[in-house]
Residue, then its C-alpha position, 0 to 999 in steps of 0.5 A: m083558335s081565337a074568335s079575333q082572327h075574323e071578328s070579336g065578340a062570340a055569341a051563344p050557338n044555341a040560338d044560331p039556325l045554322v049551327g048543327i046544319v050541313f050544306d053544300k058539303y059543309k057542316v056547320i059546328r060552331r059560332i067562333g066570332e061576329g061582326g058588324m057584317g058577318l058572322v064566322y063559324e067553325a065548320m067541316h068539309t063532310v067530303i075530306e073531314k077538312r077543319v075549315a072556317m066560314k064567313v057568313l054575310r048577315d041576314d040584314y045586310s043580304s039585301r044590299p047589293e052593293v054589301v054582298e058585291r062587296f062581301r064578294q069581292e073580299a073572297k075574290s080579292a084574298s083568293r086572286i093574290g095566293h100568298e102563304h101569309i094570306v088567308d087562303i079563301s077556297d068557296f063562295g056560296t049561298t046558305p039555305t037561308g039566302s045569305s053569301y058565304f065564303v070558306m077560307e082555312f082555319l087558323e089557330g092562334e092569336d092576332v096581333a092585338s090579342v098579343l098587345a094587350r097581353e105584352a103592352t110592347l114587342t121587342a125589334e127584333r119581333a115586331t120587324n119579323i111581323v111586319l117584314q111579313c106583311c110586306r111581303a104578303l102586301g106586296a103581293a098583293h099590291a103586285k095584283g092591284i089590290v090595296h087592303r085599305d084596313m091594315k091593323p093588328e087585329n088583321i094580323f093573325l099569328v100561327r105556328r109553321e112548323e119551327q116558326l112561331d110567329f108565322v103571319k096570316i093576314v085576313d079580312f080583305g073586306i075593303a080592299k080595292m082592286s083595280d079592275v072592280e066595277t059595280p055589276g051593270a054601271p061600267g066605268r064606275k068603282l065600287t068606292k067613290t072618291g070621298m068615301i072614308f073606309g078603314t080604322p081611324e087609328y091607322m089611316s092615312p092623311e089622303q085616306a081620312a081625307g077622302k081622297e083617291l086612294d093607292h097601295r101607299v095606304d098600306i105602307y102608312a098604316l105599317g108604320v102606324i102598326l110598327f110603332e105601336l108595336l114597339a111604343g105601346r100606342v098608336p101615335f094619333v089617340g083622341d075622343s072622336f073618329m075625326g078628332i083622330l083624322t085631323q091628326h093624321m092630316f096636319e099632325e107630326a107624329p111624335t117621337l117613340r121616346d114621347v110616347n113610350p120613355r122606356v123604349e127600344c128602338s135603334a135611331e136607323l129603325e125609327a128614321v124608317i118610321y117616320k118615313a112610313l109615316a110622311k103626311d106625303a104619300n110621295e114622300r113614303y116609301q114607293t114599294m112594299e120591297e122598300l120598306g122591307e129593304a129599310i126595315a132590314e138594313a135598319m136592323q143591321g143599323r144601315m139606312t138604305k137610299a130610300t129612307l134618306a131620299g128627301f132629307g138627310a141628304p143634300v141636294k145634288p150640287k151642280p158639278r164644278p168646271a174642270p181646271r185649266a191644264l197648262s200647256v208644256a211644250s216637249t224637248a221635241e218640239m224645241p227648236t234645235p240651234a244651228s252649229g256655232g249657235g253661240r248661246g244655245v251650244v253653250l247652254a246644250l253643253l251646260a245641260v250635259l255637263l250638269v247632269g254628267g258632272g254634277a257630281a264632281g262640282v262643276f260650276f259655270a255662269l253664263k255671262d252676257d259677253g259670252a264669257v264663261a267662268d272657270a270652275g277654279d276661279t273663285t274672284g268671279t272674273a271670267r275668261p274670254i272664250e278662245p276663238d277656234v284658230t281652224p278657219v271655217d267656212d261661214p256657216p249658212v244663214v237660217p231665217d228666223e221662224p216667225e213667232e206665233p201672236y201671243e194669246p192670254d189665257e182666259p181670265t180665271q173665274v174667281q170662287p166665292t169664298t162662301v155659299p148659302l147653306s139652307v138647313a131643315t130637319r125632320p121630323g119638326d123643325g126648331a133644332s139648333i145646328q152646329v158646324e164641327g170645326h167652325p164654332e162661328l157658324g150654326c143657327e139656333a132654330t131651324p129652318c135656318t140658312i147659313d153661309v159655309p166656306t165654298g168647296a170644303p166638307i163640312t159636318l153639320r151636327a142638328v139638336r133638339g133635345r133628346y134627338a140629334g142628326e148629322i150629315e156632311v156636305t161639300p157645297t160648292v153652289a147654293t145648297a138645301v138640306q134637311v137632317v132626320l132627327v132620331a132619339q139618341r140611343t139610351r136605356s135609362t129607366m123613367s121612374t116615378t116616385s109615389e112615396p118618400g123614400e119608395t120608387t115605382a117604374m113606370s109601365s110602358t102600357m099605354s092604351g090606344g083607346d077603344l076607337k080601333i072600330p070598323t068603320i064599315f058602311q057607317 
């Protein structure tokens, strides 16, 4: 078992008074790790002969009630969640020397920090497999009102479970925030107060770095940093001081993966997920671990979820266009029937019948103003008068004309403008050039910018900044604002440097993340 399962830095067991003694059904075998708050031992349950790990609070902290309470909270947090990807804690008590301890499952494997130290980077498949398990575990913790707040590679332990090599166990809930934990004797006062900074600087969210009120979205940010590090070999923000790193988290945009490691292998879709998780504003990140997990899984299939595109890469929803006015056409059933012997109406009806029934025979009629019909065989263009019926008939009854309906003109149609303004921004960062496909005269040199585009016509915008590009298709009918996500284009080029004439040395992907990954508990 690696000492980094819990805390690093083993000590010689001979000087330890706990090694070799038996208390509360546990025999302490050896010390396997230590840290600023506690010591970790391998122990054996004397009744069922089960190997366990025992975490003991240091003597100098055991006299501080707030530290003891936080230590008890760690045991309570992990045991309350009860998830297969979170270390199981089974007991809590006090040693013969008066120090608090809790018992947890013994893990055989290594933490992700040790894997990175050896391999520098992980493949996208392996990295996302690890982070997806973290998403499930932390999602279960969040559902119980528990926020880890110190997610980092040292706290992600990998064990073998049946045929699965990288089975995740999340450890160290020492600074976890529980929504219902209060300090004993002080109702309503939370154990952690606004303004206190806990965690490891390289993985802190901006609100965490600023000492603001926190929620579960700090864990989402931390997983974004971890995924960035697994792929690029280095965390996005490094510095020479604790506050220097925190300042970058609060105010600087995360660099692109290829700016950190030109040899990184990462799809554009997965890189977009990382940027989304690293949003400065918690409201612009994924809002749940389920959303983040789904986005990662879809990105590995070459797709982006709605949550990934929310806020950028999609236009503001335009107002619906008014439906066009339908033309009112009277049906033939509503047309007035002409009276018998009605002259022109009879001829029109006869023409309709003949044209439909005898059009193939080439019958041709020309209606004249004087009531005459041209003979079909008459090529002179003259017309013969219609012979009156010689049979005397009674005069037809006079039918009064129906009053005509008053004329109501159609409402004037509003003329749509030929162009509408389209505001374009890019993310992460601005300064990208914009081209409009099929319209070389449109575009701008650097975002953010506003361009006039044709109304109601689908257009494709392409944003380019160096090796990073993005596209979006919109059909604006009103003033619209869009944000385009910039992602590095897929390349397989290998960067190299020349050390001697004619001799080329490949650039190493090993990036040092500094030595500031130290817990800041009670500093």
